[in-house]
N, C-alpha and C positions, 0 to 999 in steps of 0.2 A: 335592345328593348326599344319599345315605342310607348311614349305616353300620350294619351288622348284626354282632353277635356271639353266637354259639350258646354253650351250655354244657349238661352234663347227661348227655353220653353215658358209656358204659361197658360193661363185661362183665356180662352176667346169664345165668341159667339159662333154659332154656325154661319159660315159665309165670310168670316174673316179671314185674317192672315197672320202668320208668324213666320220669322226667320230665325233657324237654327244655325248656329256656327260649332265647329269642332277645331280646337288648337292642337296641332301635333308637335311633339318634341321628341328628341332622341334620335334614333337612327332612321330618320325620315327619309333619308336617300336610298334606302333599301325597300321602300314600301311600293308595291306593284299596282294595287287600286285600293280606293277607300270608298266606303258606303254608309248608308243610314239603315239601320233595322229598328223596328218597334216592336213592342210587346204589349198587349192589351191584358186586362185582368182574366185570369183563367184560360189564355191563349198562349201558343207558342210564340216564340219570337219568329217575325217574318221579315223578307228583304222590302226596303221601300225604294231605294235606287243606289246606283253605284256609279263610280267615275274612274277611268283609268289615268295613269299617267299622261297619256295622250289626248285625254279629254273625252273620249267615248263614254257615252253614258247609257244607262240602262234603268228601266222604271218597272215596278209592279203595275199591272193593269189598272188597280184600284185608284192609282195617283197620277196616271198619265194624263197631261194636260192641266194638271193642277199644281203639281210640284215641279220644282227645277232644282237639279243638283248642280254645284259649281265648286271649282277649286281655285284659290290664290296661292300659287306656288311660292311667290315671293314672300308671303306672310305665313306659309306654313298651315293654311286654314282651309277647311272645307265648309260649305254652306248647304242650307237646304231652304230653299224659299217654298212656304207653304200656302196656296191660295186657295179660295173657294172651301174652306175647311169644313168638315162633316163631322157630326158625333161620332161615327165609326173611325174617325182618325185619333181618336184618344188613346193614349197609351204612353209608355215610356220609350222615348227615342234614344238609341245608342248608335254611336260613331264607332265604325270599324276601320280598320287598316290590316291589309293582307301582305305578307312578304312571301314572294314565291319560292325564293332558294331555301328557306326553312320551313316553309308551309305552316307558317304560324299566323294566327289572328290575334290581333289586340282590339281591346274594346274599352270605351270610355264609361263613365260610372252612370250615364243616363241622365236625361231630363225629362221631366213630365211635361206632356200636352195634355190639356184638357179642352174639348169642345163642347160646349153646351148648346142644347137645343132651343 
């Protein structure tokens, strides 16, 4: 079992920045990769960024060059630095952890990000 807790969401004006954090606990040694997803009202949940244990990253085209995902393995924490925010970045952001040998996904409770125009 893995427990994930997000923090750092809030309200920001377009062009501003926010930093999200995800604290992981439990069987964290079994995590293969972690990521951030978001869900806007009336839309499906979508991938924002992922990072592997080795530090390889992957980003949605819509956030490339603006968002940076990182992991602090010593603190069991993952971050998402979001710069140059746009109103279309508004949504609930979820932390995700994937365990390969069980093929199970774990999710945090989500944190709201609202970008005003």
